[in-house]
C-alpha positions as CSV (number, residue, x, y, z in Angstrom):
1,M,-0.1,0.0,-0.2
2,S,1.4,3.5,-1.3
3,R,1.8,6.1,1.7
4,A,-0.9,8.4,-0.1
5,L,-3.4,4.9,-0.1
6,C,-2.4,4.4,3.2
7,S,-3.3,8.1,3.8
8,E,-6.6,7.9,1.9
9,K,-8.0,4.4,3.9
10,I,-7.1,6.1,7.4
11,M,-9.1,9.4,6.4
12,D,-11.7,7.0,4.9
13,A,-12.1,5.4,8.4
14,I,-11.8,8.3,10.3
15,E,-14.8,9.8,8.3
16,N,-16.6,6.5,8.8
17,M,-16.7,7.1,12.4
18,S,-18.8,9.1,14.7
19,F,-16.2,11.4,16.0
20,K,-17.7,14.3,17.6
21,G,-16.6,17.9,15.9
22,Q,-14.1,19.3,13.1
23,Y,-11.2,17.1,12.2
24,L,-8.1,18.4,13.0
25,N,-5.4,16.0,12.1
26,H,-3.7,12.5,12.7
27,T,-0.4,11.1,13.7
28,S,0.8,7.8,14.2
29,Y,0.7,6.9,18.0
30,G,2.4,4.2,20.6
31,N,5.0,1.4,19.5
32,G,2.9,-1.5,19.5
33,H,4.1,-4.6,16.9
34,I,0.2,-5.9,15.6
35,N,-2.3,-3.2,15.1
36,D,-1.7,0.3,13.5
37,T,-2.5,3.0,16.0
38,Y,-3.2,6.9,15.2
39,L,-3.9,9.5,17.4
40,V,-7.1,11.3,15.9
41,N,-8.0,15.0,16.6
42,F,-10.9,16.7,16.3
43,Q,-12.2,20.2,17.7
44,K,-16.1,21.0,19.4
45,D,-16.2,25.0,20.3
46,E,-12.9,25.4,21.7
47,V,-12.4,22.0,23.2
48,V,-9.7,19.9,21.2
49,I,-11.2,16.0,21.5
50,P,-8.6,13.2,20.8
51,Y,-9.2,9.6,19.6
52,I,-7.6,6.9,19.2
53,L,-7.9,4.8,15.7
54,Q,-6.9,1.2,15.0
55,R,-6.5,-1.0,12.0
56,I,-6.9,-4.1,13.6
57,N,-4.1,-6.9,12.2
58,H,-6.7,-9.4,10.5
59,Q,-3.5,-11.2,9.6
60,I,-2.8,-12.4,13.5
61,F,-6.8,-11.7,14.4
62,K,-8.3,-13.5,12.0
63,N,-11.9,-13.0,12.7
64,P,-12.4,-9.2,13.5
65,E,-16.0,-9.6,14.3
66,A,-16.0,-11.6,17.1
67,L,-12.5,-10.0,18.6
68,M,-14.8,-7.0,18.3
69,H,-18.0,-8.5,20.1
70,N,-15.3,-9.9,22.9
71,I,-14.2,-6.0,23.6
72,V,-17.6,-4.4,23.7
73,A,-19.1,-7.5,25.5
74,V,-16.6,-7.6,28.4
75,T,-16.0,-3.3,28.2
76,S,-20.1,-3.1,28.6
77,F,-20.0,-5.5,31.9
78,L,-17.1,-4.0,33.0
79,K,-19.1,-0.5,33.0
80,E,-21.8,-1.9,35.0
81,K,-19.7,-2.7,37.5
82,I,-17.4,0.1,37.8
83,T,-20.9,2.3,38.1
84,L,-22.0,0.0,40.4
85,R,-19.3,1.0,42.7
86,G,-19.2,4.7,42.0
87,G,-16.4,4.9,39.8
88,D,-15.5,6.5,36.3
89,V,-16.5,4.5,33.5
90,N,-14.8,7.3,31.0
91,R,-11.7,6.7,32.5
92,E,-11.8,3.3,34.3
93,T,-12.7,1.0,30.9
94,L,-12.2,1.4,27.7
95,N,-14.9,3.2,25.1
96,V,-15.5,2.5,22.1
97,I,-16.8,4.8,19.7
98,P,-19.2,3.6,17.1
99,T,-19.0,4.3,13.3
100,K,-21.7,6.5,12.1
101,G,-23.8,3.2,10.8
102,G,-23.8,2.2,14.6
103,A,-21.3,-0.8,14.2
104,F,-18.3,-1.4,16.4
105,Y,-15.8,-1.7,13.5
106,Y,-15.5,0.0,9.7
107,K,-14.4,-2.6,7.1
108,D,-12.8,-0.7,4.0
109,G,-13.0,-1.9,0.7
110,L,-9.7,-3.3,0.8
111,G,-11.0,-5.4,4.1
112,N,-9.3,-3.9,6.5
113,Y,-11.4,-3.5,9.6
114,W,-11.0,-0.2,11.8
115,R,-12.0,0.5,15.7
116,S,-11.8,3.8,17.5
117,Y,-11.4,4.4,21.2
118,A,-12.2,7.5,23.7
119,F,-8.3,8.7,24.0
120,L,-7.5,8.3,27.6
121,T,-6.4,11.7,28.6
122,D,-4.2,12.6,31.8
123,T,-2.7,9.2,31.9
124,I,0.8,7.0,31.2
125,C,1.8,3.9,30.7
126,Y,5.5,2.6,32.1
127,E,7.4,0.4,29.5
128,I,10.1,-0.5,32.4
129,L,9.9,-1.8,35.3
130,D,12.0,-0.1,37.7
131,N,10.8,-0.5,41.1
132,P,8.4,-3.4,42.9
133,E,5.5,-0.5,44.1
134,L,5.3,-0.7,40.2
135,F,4.8,-4.6,39.9
136,Y,2.6,-4.1,42.7
137,Q,0.2,-1.3,41.1
138,S,0.2,-3.4,38.0
139,A,-0.4,-6.9,39.6
140,Y,-3.4,-4.8,41.6
141,A,-4.9,-3.5,38.7
142,F,-4.7,-7.0,36.6
143,G,-6.0,-8.4,39.9
144,N,-8.8,-6.4,40.2
145,F,-9.7,-7.0,36.3
146,Q,-10.2,-10.6,37.3
147,K,-12.4,-9.4,40.4
148,L,-14.6,-7.4,38.2
149,L,-15.0,-10.3,35.5
150,S,-15.4,-12.6,38.4
151,D,-19.0,-13.5,37.1
152,Y,-19.1,-13.0,34.0
153,P,-19.8,-16.2,31.3
154,A,-16.2,-16.6,29.8
155,D,-17.5,-19.8,27.5
156,T,-19.9,-16.9,25.8
157,L,-16.6,-15.2,24.6
158,S,-14.7,-16.2,21.5
159,E,-11.1,-17.5,21.3
160,T,-9.4,-14.8,19.0
161,I,-6.4,-16.6,18.5
162,P,-7.0,-20.2,19.1
163,D,-5.4,-22.5,22.0
164,F,-3.0,-19.3,22.8
165,H,-2.0,-20.2,26.1
166,N,-2.9,-24.2,25.5
167,T,0.7,-25.2,26.6
168,P,0.3,-29.1,25.4
169,V,-0.6,-27.6,21.9
170,R,2.4,-25.7,21.9
171,F,4.4,-28.5,23.1
172,Q,3.2,-30.5,19.8
173,T,4.2,-27.6,18.0
174,F,7.5,-27.4,19.1
175,V,8.0,-31.4,18.7
176,E,6.8,-31.0,15.2
177,A,9.7,-28.1,14.6
178,V,11.9,-30.0,16.0
179,K,11.1,-33.2,14.1
180,A,11.1,-31.3,11.0
181,D,14.1,-29.4,11.5
182,V,13.5,-27.5,8.4
183,C,16.8,-25.0,9.1
184,G,19.2,-27.6,10.3
185,R,19.2,-25.8,13.5
186,A,18.4,-28.6,15.8
187,H,21.7,-30.2,16.4
188,L,22.9,-26.4,17.6
189,V,20.3,-26.4,20.4
190,Q,20.3,-30.2,21.6
191,E,20.7,-28.9,25.3
192,E,17.5,-26.6,24.8
193,I,15.7,-29.3,22.8
194,N,16.3,-31.6,25.7
195,F,15.2,-29.2,28.5
196,V,11.8,-28.9,27.0
197,M,11.3,-32.7,26.4
198,E,12.0,-33.1,30.1
199,R,9.3,-31.6,31.4
200,E,6.4,-32.6,29.4
201,A,4.3,-34.1,31.8
202,F,4.3,-30.2,33.6
203,T,2.7,-28.8,30.1
204,H,-0.7,-30.8,30.9
205,I,-0.8,-29.7,34.8
206,L,-3.1,-26.7,34.2
207,T,-4.8,-27.9,31.4
208,D,-5.9,-31.7,33.0
209,K,-6.9,-29.6,35.9
210,L,-9.2,-27.3,33.8
211,L,-10.5,-30.4,31.9
212,K,-11.2,-32.3,35.5
213,G,-13.1,-29.1,36.6
214,D,-10.6,-28.7,39.2
215,L,-9.9,-24.7,37.8
216,P,-12.7,-22.4,36.6
217,L,-13.0,-20.8,32.7
218,R,-12.5,-17.5,33.6
219,V,-12.5,-14.4,31.3
220,T,-8.4,-13.5,31.1
221,H,-6.6,-10.9,29.4
222,N,-3.6,-13.1,28.1
223,D,-1.2,-10.2,28.0
224,T,-0.3,-9.2,31.1
225,K,2.6,-6.8,30.6
226,L,2.9,-3.9,32.4
227,N,2.4,-1.7,29.6
228,N,-0.9,-2.9,29.3
229,S,-2.0,-0.7,32.5
230,M,-2.5,2.6,32.4
231,F,-1.7,4.8,35.5
232,D,-3.5,8.2,36.2
233,T,-1.0,11.0,35.9
234,A,-2.0,12.8,39.5
235,T,-2.1,9.9,41.2
236,N,0.2,7.4,39.5
237,K,-2.2,4.6,40.4
238,P,-3.7,2.5,37.8
239,I,-6.9,3.0,36.5
240,C,-7.9,1.1,33.1
241,I,-6.8,-2.4,31.5
242,I,-6.2,-1.6,27.9
243,D,-5.1,-4.3,25.0
244,L,-8.3,-6.3,25.0
245,D,-7.5,-7.9,21.8
246,T,-6.7,-11.5,23.5
247,V,-9.6,-10.8,26.4
248,M,-11.1,-14.6,26.0
249,P,-11.3,-17.8,28.2
250,G,-8.3,-18.8,30.1
251,L,-7.0,-19.4,33.5
252,S,-6.1,-16.4,36.1
253,V,-3.5,-18.4,36.9
254,N,-1.7,-18.0,33.3
255,D,-2.3,-14.5,33.5
256,F,-0.9,-14.1,36.4
257,G,2.2,-16.1,35.7
258,D,2.8,-14.6,32.0
259,S,3.2,-11.2,34.6
260,I,5.9,-12.7,36.9
261,R,7.6,-14.3,33.4
262,F,7.7,-10.6,32.5
263,G,8.4,-8.6,35.4
264,A,10.1,-10.7,38.2
265,T,13.6,-11.0,36.6
266,T,16.7,-9.1,37.4
267,G,17.5,-9.4,33.1
268,A,16.1,-8.2,29.6
269,E,14.0,-10.6,27.8
270,D,16.2,-11.3,25.2
271,E,19.7,-11.0,27.4
272,P,22.6,-12.7,25.7
273,D,24.2,-12.7,29.6
274,L,22.7,-15.6,31.1
275,T,24.7,-14.7,34.5
276,K,23.0,-11.6,34.5
277,V,18.8,-13.1,34.6
278,N,17.6,-14.4,37.5
279,F,14.1,-14.8,39.4
280,D,13.8,-12.2,41.6
281,L,12.0,-13.2,44.5
282,N,11.2,-9.7,46.1
283,L,9.7,-9.1,42.9
284,F,7.4,-12.1,42.8
285,E,6.5,-11.2,46.7
286,S,5.5,-7.8,45.1
287,Y,3.2,-8.9,42.6
288,T,1.7,-11.4,44.3
289,K,0.6,-9.7,47.0
290,G,-0.9,-7.1,44.2
291,F,-2.5,-9.5,42.3
292,L,-4.2,-11.6,45.4
293,E,-5.6,-7.8,46.8
294,G,-6.9,-6.9,43.5
295,C,-8.4,-10.3,43.2
296,G,-10.4,-9.4,46.6
297,G,-11.3,-12.9,47.3
298,N,-12.4,-14.1,43.8
299,L,-10.3,-16.5,43.3
300,T,-10.7,-20.3,44.8
301,E,-8.3,-22.1,46.7
302,E,-7.2,-24.2,43.8
303,E,-6.4,-21.3,41.8
304,I,-4.1,-19.8,44.6
305,N,-2.6,-22.9,44.8
306,M,-1.5,-23.6,41.2
307,L,-0.3,-19.6,41.1
308,P,3.3,-20.6,41.3
309,I,2.5,-23.4,38.9
310,G,1.1,-20.9,36.3
311,A,4.1,-18.5,36.7
312,M,6.3,-21.7,35.6
313,T,4.3,-22.8,33.3
314,M,3.8,-19.4,31.1
315,T,7.6,-19.3,31.5
316,L,8.3,-22.3,29.7
317,E,5.6,-22.0,27.3
318,C,7.5,-18.5,26.2
319,G,10.6,-20.5,25.8
320,M,9.1,-23.1,23.9
321,R,7.3,-20.5,21.5
322,F,11.1,-18.8,21.0
323,L,12.7,-22.2,21.0
324,T,9.8,-23.4,18.0
325,D,10.4,-19.6,16.0
326,Y,14.4,-20.1,16.0
327,L,14.0,-23.9,14.4
328,Q,11.5,-22.9,11.9
329,G,13.4,-19.9,10.7
330,D,12.4,-17.0,13.1
331,T,9.0,-16.3,11.2
332,Y,7.0,-15.1,13.9
333,F,8.8,-13.2,16.5
334,H,11.0,-10.2,15.3
335,V,14.6,-10.2,15.3
336,H,17.4,-8.1,15.2
337,R,20.4,-10.1,15.3
338,D,21.4,-13.8,14.5
339,G,19.8,-16.0,17.6
340,H,17.9,-13.3,18.8
341,N,14.9,-16.3,19.4
342,L,17.8,-18.5,21.1
343,D,18.8,-15.5,23.9
344,R,15.3,-15.0,24.4
345,C,14.6,-18.7,25.3
346,R,17.4,-19.3,27.1
347,T,16.6,-16.5,29.5
348,Q,13.0,-18.1,29.7
349,F,14.6,-21.2,30.6
350,K,17.2,-20.1,33.1
351,L,14.1,-18.6,34.6
352,V,12.3,-22.0,35.0
353,S,15.3,-23.4,36.4
354,D,15.3,-20.8,39.5
355,M,11.6,-21.2,39.9
356,E,12.4,-24.7,40.3
357,K,15.1,-24.3,42.5
358,H,12.9,-21.8,44.6
359,F,9.4,-23.2,44.4
360,D,9.0,-23.9,48.0
361,T,9.8,-20.3,48.8
362,M,7.3,-19.0,46.0
363,N,4.4,-21.2,48.1
364,Q,5.4,-19.5,51.2
365,I,4.9,-16.2,49.6
366,I,1.5,-17.4,48.1
367,N,0.5,-18.6,51.4
368,K,1.5,-15.2,53.3
369,Y,-0.8,-13.5,51.5
370,R,-3.5,-16.1,50.3
């Protein structure tokens, strides 16, 4: 798509949204890697009204209609809960702006899907975790997200990415990648392959418990990174969970675990020097405290018991995905150097090893705050 045509399509989408006032301008916004995001400014009287416009990446999210149904249904439910507790529905959840025709997405002539949100003013999102208090606040926000949606019928939502956190399926994909060895790389990473193979039984723990009914199916976010929680600039407290594209049925312990994988570490996700990568028990404790407080007693005893397993499962799963992509020729995750996915997988496996060593302490921390 040429730049001129792209601009034309952006304006086409803008003109089909029910924005208020007169159009002023639009610019690229944020640093997301999946959807194309724009900040669009309109003026009504003397007031500038900002909006977010996004082109949904339908190569990743293959059913945008179902995705938007999930988002509208969940945010509508959240608004009811926020209203009942006297909160501000304009700031504490995303607000989808409909099209002029009343739909919640616009499909242009090239088959692109567009959606828009009210812009959250006076907020900030943090990209770097640099203190335990920030991790605690993020944990509280995602725990509160679980609390507010604890009685939502999760099975009425669609899977926006099928088997996204189905760890046994991820394991089978990994095994197939090892067997195919399309790039002839398997002999270079036999130690990493063995690491995963030795933990095959572990990959089934949570899904087996779900099938047995020991763990409930929940509405889960599935991308619980720090930068998906918006903080109020005045109070520096989290007010709104964003990036709801992967909201779908899942396990609460996986949402917890994905945050631990991302945040409770002393090194970057792609750090080549593994001596700099360690599992940080202090950060684990900060997140555990915040998450359980945010959940407000809405997790079952077995969910709480499984939180350390969730942390280990999500970390192992992510490492498997990085290693799978390395074996398949780096076709999914963006890489910036040779062996980039290999470095990523090794940091995850280092964290898994650390968690295995500190498993008893992790359980003690869980019991401290349950």
